[in-house]
Each structure stands twice: as structure tokens, then as C-alpha cells.
C-alpha positions as CSV (number, residue, x, y, z in Angstrom):
1,M,-10.4,-27.4,-7.5
2,S,-8.6,-29.6,-5.0
3,H,-6.6,-28.4,-1.5
4,R,-3.3,-28.8,-3.3
5,R,-4.4,-26.5,-6.4
6,R,-6.1,-23.9,-4.0
7,I,-2.9,-23.7,-2.1
8,S,-0.6,-23.3,-5.4
9,V,-3.0,-20.4,-6.3
10,L,-2.1,-18.9,-3.1
11,L,1.5,-19.4,-3.5
12,I,1.4,-18.2,-6.8
13,C,-0.3,-14.5,-5.7
14,C,1.6,-14.7,-2.8
15,M,4.8,-14.2,-5.2
16,S,3.2,-11.2,-7.4
17,L,2.2,-9.7,-4.0
18,L,6.0,-10.5,-2.3
19,I,7.9,-7.9,-5.6
20,V,5.1,-5.5,-5.6
21,S,5.3,-4.8,-1.5
22,L,9.0,-5.5,-1.9
23,D,9.3,-2.5,-4.1
24,N,7.4,-0.4,-2.1
25,T,9.9,-0.6,1.0
26,I,13.8,-1.8,-0.8
27,V,13.7,1.4,-2.3
28,N,13.9,3.4,0.5
29,V,17.0,2.0,2.1
30,A,18.6,3.1,-1.4
31,L,17.3,6.8,-1.2
32,P,20.2,8.2,0.2
33,A,22.8,6.4,-2.6
34,L,20.9,7.1,-5.2
35,G,20.5,10.6,-4.2
36,R,24.0,10.9,-4.5
37,E,24.8,9.4,-7.6
38,L,21.4,11.1,-9.1
39,R,21.7,14.4,-7.4
40,A,18.5,14.3,-6.0
41,P,17.0,17.0,-3.5
42,V,15.0,15.4,-0.9
43,S,11.9,16.3,-2.9
44,G,13.5,13.9,-5.7
45,L,13.6,11.2,-3.3
46,Q,9.9,11.8,-2.1
47,W,9.1,11.8,-5.7
48,T,11.2,8.3,-6.3
49,V,8.9,6.7,-3.7
50,D,5.7,8.1,-4.6
51,A,5.8,7.9,-8.6
52,Y,5.3,4.2,-7.8
53,T,3.0,4.4,-5.2
54,L,0.9,6.9,-6.4
55,T,0.7,5.2,-10.2
56,L,-0.8,2.2,-7.9
57,A,-3.1,4.4,-6.4
58,S,-4.6,5.6,-9.5
59,L,-4.7,2.7,-11.4
60,L,-5.7,-0.2,-9.0
61,M,-9.3,-0.1,-9.3
62,L,-9.3,0.1,-12.9
63,S,-7.0,-2.9,-13.2
64,G,-9.5,-4.8,-10.6
65,S,-12.8,-3.8,-12.8
66,T,-10.6,-4.7,-16.2
67,A,-9.6,-8.2,-14.6
68,D,-13.1,-8.8,-13.6
69,R,-14.1,-8.1,-17.1
70,I,-11.5,-9.5,-19.8
71,G,-10.0,-12.3,-17.3
72,R,-8.4,-12.3,-14.2
73,R,-5.2,-14.6,-15.4
74,R,-5.1,-12.4,-18.3
75,V,-4.5,-8.8,-16.7
76,F,-2.3,-10.6,-13.9
77,Q,0.2,-11.7,-16.4
78,I,0.1,-9.0,-18.1
79,G,1.0,-6.8,-15.1
80,L,4.0,-9.5,-14.1
81,A,5.5,-8.9,-17.7
82,V,5.1,-4.9,-17.3
83,F,6.3,-4.8,-13.8
84,T,9.4,-7.3,-14.5
85,T,10.1,-4.6,-17.6
86,G,10.1,-1.5,-15.4
87,S,12.5,-3.2,-12.9
88,L,14.7,-3.8,-16.0
89,L,14.6,-0.1,-16.9
90,C,14.6,0.9,-13.2
91,S,18.2,-0.5,-13.0
92,V,19.6,1.3,-16.4
93,A,17.8,4.6,-15.4
94,P,20.3,7.3,-16.5
95,S,19.1,10.4,-14.2
96,L,16.6,11.2,-11.5
97,L,14.0,12.1,-14.1
98,W,14.1,9.0,-15.9
99,L,14.2,6.6,-12.7
100,V,10.9,8.2,-12.0
101,I,9.5,7.7,-15.1
102,F,10.6,3.9,-14.9
103,R,9.1,3.9,-11.3
104,A,5.7,4.7,-12.9
105,V,6.0,2.0,-15.1
106,Q,6.4,-0.6,-12.8
107,A,3.7,0.8,-11.2
108,I,1.7,0.3,-14.1
109,G,2.4,-3.3,-13.9
110,G,2.1,-3.7,-10.1
111,S,-1.8,-1.9,-10.0
112,M,-2.8,-5.1,-12.2
113,L,-1.0,-7.8,-9.8
114,N,-2.7,-6.8,-6.0
115,P,-5.9,-6.2,-6.6
116,V,-6.5,-9.1,-9.3
117,A,-4.7,-11.4,-7.2
118,M,-6.7,-11.2,-4.2
119,S,-9.8,-11.3,-6.7
120,I,-8.2,-14.5,-7.2
121,I,-7.7,-15.7,-3.8
122,T,-11.6,-14.6,-3.1
123,N,-13.2,-16.8,-5.7
124,T,-10.7,-19.8,-5.4
125,F,-10.9,-20.0,-1.6
126,T,-15.1,-19.6,-1.3
127,D,-15.4,-21.1,2.5
128,R,-15.6,-17.9,4.8
129,R,-13.2,-19.5,7.1
130,E,-10.6,-20.9,4.6
131,R,-11.2,-17.7,3.0
132,A,-9.9,-15.7,5.9
133,Q,-7.3,-18.1,6.7
134,A,-6.1,-17.3,2.8
135,I,-6.2,-13.6,3.7
136,G,-4.2,-14.0,6.8
137,V,-1.4,-15.7,5.0
138,W,-1.5,-12.9,2.1
139,G,-1.6,-10.2,5.1
140,G,1.6,-12.2,6.7
141,V,3.6,-12.2,3.2
142,V,2.7,-8.2,3.0
143,G,4.2,-7.7,6.4
144,I,7.0,-9.7,5.7
145,S,8.0,-8.3,2.2
146,M,7.4,-4.8,3.4
147,A,9.6,-5.2,6.8
148,L,12.1,-7.2,4.5
149,G,12.9,-4.4,1.9
150,P,14.8,-2.3,4.0
151,V,17.4,-5.6,4.6
152,V,17.5,-6.8,1.3
153,G,17.9,-3.3,-0.6
154,G,20.4,-2.4,2.3
155,L,22.5,-5.8,1.5
156,L,22.2,-5.2,-2.1
157,T,23.1,-1.3,-2.2
158,D,26.5,-1.8,-0.1
159,T,27.4,-4.9,-1.5
160,V,27.1,-4.2,-5.9
161,N,24.9,-0.8,-6.3
162,W,21.7,0.9,-5.6
163,R,20.6,-0.3,-8.9
164,A,20.8,-3.7,-7.9
165,I,17.5,-3.4,-6.0
166,F,15.6,-3.6,-9.0
167,W,17.4,-6.6,-10.2
168,I,15.7,-8.7,-7.8
169,N,12.1,-8.6,-9.2
170,V,13.1,-10.2,-13.0
171,P,13.3,-14.0,-12.0
172,I,10.8,-13.9,-9.4
173,G,8.6,-12.1,-12.0
174,L,9.4,-14.9,-14.9
175,L,9.1,-17.5,-12.2
176,A,5.4,-16.3,-11.4
177,I,4.4,-15.7,-15.2
178,A,5.5,-19.5,-16.2
179,L,3.8,-21.0,-13.0
180,T,0.5,-18.6,-13.6
181,W,0.1,-20.3,-16.6
182,R,0.2,-24.0,-15.2
183,F,-1.7,-23.6,-12.1
184,V,-4.1,-20.4,-12.1
185,P,-7.5,-20.6,-13.7
186,E,-9.1,-18.2,-16.2
187,S,-12.1,-16.5,-14.6
188,K,-14.0,-13.3,-14.9
189,A,-17.4,-11.7,-13.6
190,P,-20.4,-12.6,-14.9
191,K,-21.0,-9.6,-16.1
192,A,-18.6,-7.1,-17.5
193,R,-17.9,-3.6,-16.3
194,R,-17.2,-0.9,-18.9
195,I,-14.5,1.4,-18.7
196,D,-14.9,4.7,-16.6
197,P,-12.8,7.1,-18.7
198,V,-14.1,10.1,-17.0
199,G,-14.2,8.5,-13.6
200,Q,-10.4,7.2,-13.9
201,I,-9.2,11.1,-15.3
202,L,-11.1,12.2,-12.1
203,V,-8.7,9.9,-9.7
204,I,-5.6,10.8,-11.1
205,A,-6.7,14.9,-11.4
206,L,-7.3,14.1,-7.2
207,L,-4.0,12.6,-6.2
208,G,-1.5,13.6,-8.7
209,P,-2.2,17.6,-8.0
210,L,-2.9,17.0,-4.2
211,T,0.5,14.9,-3.9
212,Y,2.3,17.8,-6.0
213,G,1.2,20.6,-3.9
214,I,2.5,18.6,-0.6
215,I,5.7,17.6,-1.8
216,E,6.6,21.0,-3.6
217,G,5.2,23.2,-1.3
218,P,8.2,24.0,1.1
219,E,10.5,24.4,-2.3
220,A,7.7,26.8,-4.0
221,G,5.9,28.2,-0.8
222,W,2.6,27.2,0.7
223,T,0.7,30.0,-0.4
224,S,2.2,30.3,-4.3
225,P,-0.1,30.6,-7.2
226,L,1.0,26.8,-8.1
227,I,1.1,25.1,-4.9
228,M,-2.8,26.7,-4.0
229,G,-3.7,25.5,-7.8
230,C,-2.6,22.2,-7.0
231,F,-5.0,21.9,-4.0
232,A,-7.6,23.5,-6.3
233,V,-7.5,21.1,-8.8
234,A,-7.6,18.4,-6.0
235,V,-10.6,19.9,-4.3
236,L,-12.3,20.4,-7.8
237,A,-11.7,17.0,-8.8
238,L,-13.0,15.5,-5.5
239,V,-16.4,17.2,-6.1
240,A,-16.6,15.8,-9.4
241,L,-16.4,12.6,-8.5
242,L,-18.6,12.5,-5.6
243,V,-21.3,14.0,-8.5
244,Y,-20.1,12.1,-11.4
245,E,-20.1,8.9,-10.2
246,P,-23.0,7.9,-8.4
247,R,-24.9,8.7,-11.9
248,R,-23.0,6.3,-13.5
249,D,-24.6,2.5,-13.7
250,E,-21.0,1.1,-13.7
251,P,-18.9,3.7,-11.9
252,L,-15.0,3.4,-11.6
253,I,-15.7,3.9,-7.7
254,D,-18.7,2.6,-6.6
255,V,-19.9,4.5,-4.2
256,R,-22.9,2.2,-2.9
257,F,-19.8,0.1,-1.2
258,F,-19.1,2.6,1.3
259,R,-23.0,2.7,2.7
260,S,-21.3,-0.7,4.7
261,A,-19.8,0.7,7.7
262,P,-16.8,-1.7,7.5
263,F,-15.8,-1.1,4.1
264,S,-15.6,2.5,4.5
265,G,-14.1,1.8,7.9
266,A,-11.1,-0.3,6.2
267,A,-10.7,2.1,3.4
268,A,-9.9,4.8,6.3
269,I,-7.8,2.6,8.3
270,A,-5.7,1.6,5.3
271,V,-4.9,5.3,4.3
272,S,-3.7,6.0,7.8
273,G,-2.0,2.8,9.0
274,F,-0.1,3.3,5.6
275,A,0.6,6.5,5.7
276,A,2.3,6.0,9.5
277,L,4.2,3.2,7.4
278,G,5.1,5.7,4.7
279,S,6.3,8.2,7.3
280,F,8.2,5.8,9.3
281,L,10.3,4.2,6.7
282,F,11.0,7.7,5.3
283,L,12.2,9.5,8.0
284,N,14.1,6.4,9.4
285,T,16.2,6.3,6.6
286,L,17.3,9.5,6.8
287,Y,17.7,9.2,10.4
288,L,19.6,6.6,10.5
289,Q,21.9,7.2,7.5
290,S,22.2,10.7,6.4
291,H,21.9,11.5,10.5
292,R,23.5,8.9,12.2
293,G,25.8,8.0,10.0
294,L,25.1,4.2,8.9
295,S,25.6,2.0,5.6
296,A,22.7,1.0,3.7
297,L,23.0,-2.5,5.4
298,E,23.3,-1.8,8.8
299,A,20.0,0.5,8.6
300,G,18.4,-2.1,7.2
301,L,19.5,-4.5,9.6
302,Y,18.1,-2.4,12.3
303,T,14.8,-2.8,11.0
304,L,14.7,-6.7,11.0
305,P,12.8,-6.7,14.0
306,I,10.0,-5.6,12.4
307,A,10.3,-8.5,9.6
308,L,10.5,-11.0,12.4
309,I,7.7,-9.6,14.0
310,S,5.5,-9.5,11.0
311,L,6.7,-13.1,10.3
312,V,4.9,-14.5,13.5
313,F,2.0,-11.7,13.8
314,G,1.1,-11.6,10.3
315,P,-0.8,-14.9,10.5
316,V,-1.7,-14.8,14.2
317,S,-3.6,-11.7,13.3
318,G,-5.4,-13.5,10.0
319,R,-6.4,-16.3,12.4
320,L,-7.6,-14.0,14.9
321,V,-9.8,-11.8,12.1
322,G,-11.4,-15.4,11.3
323,T,-12.0,-16.7,14.7
324,R,-13.2,-13.4,16.7
325,G,-13.5,-10.8,13.7
326,P,-11.3,-7.5,12.8
327,R,-11.6,-5.8,16.3
328,P,-9.1,-7.1,18.5
329,S,-6.2,-6.9,15.6
330,L,-6.9,-3.4,14.6
331,V,-6.9,-2.1,18.5
332,V,-3.2,-4.2,18.8
333,A,-2.5,-2.4,15.6
334,G,-3.6,1.1,16.4
335,G,-2.4,1.3,19.9
336,C,0.9,-0.2,18.7
337,V,1.2,2.1,16.2
338,A,0.8,5.2,18.1
339,A,2.8,3.9,20.9
340,A,5.7,3.9,18.5
341,G,4.9,7.1,16.7
342,A,5.3,8.8,20.8
343,L,8.1,6.9,22.0
344,L,10.0,8.2,18.2
345,T,9.2,11.5,19.2
346,Q,11.7,10.9,22.6
347,I,15.1,9.9,20.6
348,T,17.9,11.9,20.0
349,L,21.1,11.6,17.4
350,T,22.6,9.4,20.4
351,T,19.8,7.2,21.5
352,P,21.0,3.5,22.2
353,I,20.8,1.1,19.6
354,P,18.8,-1.3,21.6
355,V,16.0,1.7,22.7
356,L,15.4,2.2,18.9
357,L,15.0,-1.7,18.1
358,A,12.5,-1.9,21.1
359,I,10.6,0.8,19.5
360,Y,10.8,-1.1,16.2
361,V,9.2,-4.1,17.5
362,V,6.2,-2.0,18.7
363,F,5.6,-0.6,15.4
364,G,6.5,-4.2,14.0
365,L,3.7,-5.7,15.8
366,G,1.2,-2.7,14.9
367,F,2.2,-3.3,11.2
368,A,1.7,-6.9,11.2
369,M,-1.9,-6.9,13.4
370,L,-3.1,-4.1,10.6
371,N,-3.2,-5.6,7.4
372,P,-5.7,-9.0,7.6
373,P,-8.6,-7.1,9.2
374,I,-8.3,-4.5,6.3
375,T,-8.6,-7.0,3.3
376,T,-11.0,-9.1,5.1
377,T,-12.9,-6.2,5.8
378,A,-12.9,-4.9,2.6
379,V,-14.3,-7.7,0.6
380,S,-16.6,-9.3,3.2
381,G,-20.3,-9.2,2.7
382,M,-19.7,-8.5,-1.2
383,P,-20.4,-10.1,-3.8
384,L,-17.9,-12.7,-5.7
385,A,-18.6,-10.5,-8.7
386,Q,-17.5,-7.2,-7.2
387,A,-14.4,-8.9,-5.4
388,G,-11.9,-7.3,-7.9
389,V,-13.4,-4.1,-7.2
390,A,-13.9,-4.2,-3.8
391,A,-10.2,-5.3,-3.1
392,A,-8.9,-2.8,-5.6
393,V,-10.4,-0.1,-3.2
394,A,-8.7,-1.7,-0.5
395,S,-5.7,-1.7,-2.4
396,T,-5.6,1.7,-3.9
397,S,-6.7,3.0,0.1
398,R,-3.1,1.3,1.0
399,Q,-1.3,3.5,-1.8
400,V,-2.9,6.4,-1.2
401,G,-1.6,6.6,2.7
402,Q,1.9,5.7,1.8
403,S,1.9,8.2,-0.8
404,L,0.4,11.0,1.8
405,G,2.3,9.6,4.6
406,V,5.9,9.9,2.7
407,A,4.8,13.4,0.8
408,I,3.6,14.7,4.2
409,A,7.0,13.5,6.2
410,G,9.0,14.9,3.7
411,S,7.9,18.1,3.4
412,V,8.1,18.5,7.5
413,V,12.0,17.9,6.8
414,A,12.7,19.3,3.3
415,A,13.8,22.8,4.8
416,S,15.3,21.5,8.2
417,A,19.3,21.3,8.9
418,H,21.6,18.6,9.6
419,G,21.9,17.5,13.3
420,S,19.5,18.7,15.9
421,G,17.1,20.3,12.9
422,F,16.3,17.2,11.3
423,V,15.7,15.7,14.9
424,R,13.4,18.7,15.8
425,A,11.8,17.9,12.4
426,A,11.1,14.5,12.7
427,H,9.3,14.7,15.9
428,V,6.9,16.4,14.2
429,G,6.7,13.9,11.9
430,W,6.8,11.1,14.0
431,W,3.8,13.0,16.4
432,I,2.0,13.1,13.0
433,M,2.3,9.1,12.8
434,A,1.4,8.9,16.2
435,L,-1.9,10.5,15.2
436,Y,-2.1,8.2,11.9
437,G,-1.9,5.1,14.7
438,V,-5.1,6.8,16.9
439,L,-6.9,7.3,14.0
440,V,-6.7,3.4,13.3
441,L,-7.3,2.3,16.8
442,C,-11.0,4.7,16.9
443,V,-12.2,3.8,13.4
444,G,-11.6,0.2,14.4
445,V,-13.3,0.2,17.2
446,A,-16.2,2.2,15.5
447,T,-16.3,0.6,12.7
448,T,-16.8,-3.3,14.2
449,G,-19.7,-3.3,16.3
450,R,-23.2,-4.7,15.6
451,W,-24.5,-1.9,13.7
452,A,-21.2,-1.9,11.6
453,R,-22.1,-5.6,10.5
454,E,-25.5,-4.5,10.2
455,T,-25.2,-2.1,7.6
456,A,-22.4,-4.9,5.8
457,E,-25.7,-7.3,5.5
458,R,-27.9,-4.2,4.1
459,T,-25.4,-3.1,1.5
460,A,-24.4,-6.8,0.6
461,R,-28.3,-7.6,0.1
462,R,-28.9,-4.4,-2.0
463,L,-25.6,-5.5,-4.3
464,T,-26.7,-8.7,-4.9
465,A,-30.3,-7.5,-6.0
466,R,-29.3,-5.1,-8.1
467,E,-26.8,-7.4,-9.7
468,A,-29.8,-9.8,-10.1
469,V,-31.9,-7.2,-11.8
470,E,-29.4,-6.4,-14.1
471,A,-28.6,-9.9,-14.7
472,R,-32.3,-10.0,-16.0
């Protein structure tokens, strides 16, 4: 494949990433407006976000392995079509329930995009250094799209209606479908993986009840039979996954991957880092609009420093990972997220805007540095035939983290009163966000040393040897 066509493939994959990641954040700034129109409580606002991220998290691994089996371009195009259709349905949702359902439809399509696009990139850019640079661009798009979401969402919400935030996906999705058919070559894994329906059901049984229990706990009571039952189901599903999956020849979650310390570290860092993002976006939206009285556009513009920092430092982080490894980026990411969380615990309803913007810059730098090392570490050392599944695990960890971040942050403030009561509750949420940053820093340092690289090399050799045996 020529260099120009490889770049074209990268740009097309980035287009899909743009709409999926943008949708992760663009809805946040519209939450107060749609909450007023649809009469949604705080838990309803949480479900508007988490219906999307939870469905993504539940289906990403299935989509990645399916694409490796039946064709990455085919699954990618189907995903674009479903996502675009879901966006149209969201824009005409007559009630909160239907909006949550249509958000899940969106996510079904979205689950076929990110891991499949990463697999396409991995198989297109076979040179290690070139691949790291491509993933750096990819990581920059994640940061830009997720940071620009509040700005675009605020503009559309104030000038048109909250429903307009879903219209933006339609032309981009249609254009991406046409360009994929024209430029992206079809590719498959050499050996088709079988579907693991039991594993898929167990993943849903783990994530769904866990998130439901966290979101509905403040309303139903943490010790109520419903909430305790949800947590019990989640624990049983986790145990069943750990027992069942290693016994399958082709499991949905290949536990062999986690023998690699960098891969396990990447998954843990993704959960922690994106939990911080989910907490920040949810709490910040309520703080700026519901409690400081800003419009959706004003609230979105206040987060513009995050977009600018991501634009600059996302690619920088990718190049840094390619030349010096993931540790420097992860140290900066974890330190900045932890610092931003600690600084946010000091704000009040009258904190000067320049102070807020400075804190947002710190958080933006941390998030910009976070994505490239996660993705690079997750797929490095893995056989190309397993790239789709490996990338899907990393993407799943991101969505799980963001879902849990929104669920926990929303539960912290669900019972809070207006004014100072909200601020006190939000401070607890921001301290939790700071803890997520500390986890990113510690896990990043612990899983990027020499011993960790050795575990990755051993894991890669075992995976390659097993694939050779299975091929014979």
C-alpha cells in the first residue's frame, strides 16, 4: 500500500473516531437542557450518558473479534450505518426512555468502529515507528474530539436545540461510509475466531447490574434488596468469567493477554484515566450550568483550553511514546489529572474564571498525554492477527472507566442540595478524580519497566507459538 493511501486510511479511521468520541462528550453539555425538556432527574441524566458508554463497553470485544473473523471493512461500514441511524433516532426521541434506548442503538454501531479502526491502522502501518506515529495522531483525535464536544454541544444547544447535537453525526457518517468503500482494503485474521455467547452474556451481566447499582443506589438505598442484588449479580458474573473464559479455546476475553504487565497496566490505566474524564465532564457541567448559571455555550467555551491543549500535546505524546516509551507520557498524565482533581476541590461558586481556566489547562494536559501510551501499550507485542481483540480490550477499558466515573460522580451529588450543598458533594467527587490520577501515575510507572517489557515479550512468544500450532 502506498504512503498516500495509508494516510487516507488513517484519516478515514480518525473520522469514525471523531464522531464516536465526540458523542461521548457532546451530550454532557446538553444535559441540563434535555433534562428540563424531558423532566429527567440526576439519575436520568446519568443514564443518558451511561446507556451509550455501557453498551459500547459490553460489545467492543465482540465487535473486534467479529471484524477479525468476517472482515474489518465490512464490520466498519455496518457500524457507521448503525451509528448514523441511531443518531437520527436520538434527535427525534419523544421521551427520556426512548432517548436512552436510541443512545444504546448508537452505541451498538459505535462498538463496531473504534476497535475495528484500530485494527485496520495496526495492520496498515506495519513498521513499529510509523505505527506509533499513526497511533499518536489517533490519540490526538481522541483528545480533540472529546474536548471539543462541550463547545460544539453548547453552540448547538443554545442556537438550535439539544436535539441538534445528534445531527452533526449524520453527514460525517455518510461521508465515512463512502470513503471506506473507496480507500480501505478488506482484511481478516488468518484464523477465524468463534463467537463466545456465554462470555458476552457474562460481560453484560457484570457491567449492567454494577452500573445500575451505583446510579440507583442513592435513590433506592445502598442496602436495599434491589441494589444489593445488583452487586451480587455483578460479583457472580465476574467470578464466572474468570472460571469460564480460560477453559475456552477462543474466549471473548483472552486472559493470556493479561500475562503481559504492560497490557494489564494499559487496561487499568484506561479505566482510571477515563473514570477521571467521566467524573470531570459530568460534575463540571452541573457546576457551570446548574449552579453558576452559565449557558450551554458559555460552559462549553470554558472547556476550550482542554481542546487546545489536546490539539498540541496529543501528537506530542504519540511521538514521545514512539521515541522514549510510554512511561514519560503516563507520568505527566497521572500527575496532571491528580493535580487538577486536587485543585478543583478548592473551588467555590464564586471562584474567578481565570483560576478555573488554569485548572482546565492542567487537566487537559493530563488527558492529552494519556491516550497514545494506552493504545500503543495495548497492541504492542501482540500478534497482528489478534490486534482487533487487543485493541477492543483497551477500548472497552476506556468505556468501562467513563461509565463508572459518571455513575460514581452522579451518585455523589444525587442527594445534594443546590448551592453550597452541591459544592461540598462535588468536592468529594473531585477528590475521587484526583485518586484516579494517582492510580494512573503509579500503575504507569510500575508496568513500564524492564521486567514488564520482558513479560510482554514472553506473552507475545507464547501467543505466536500457540497460533502456529493452531494453524497447523
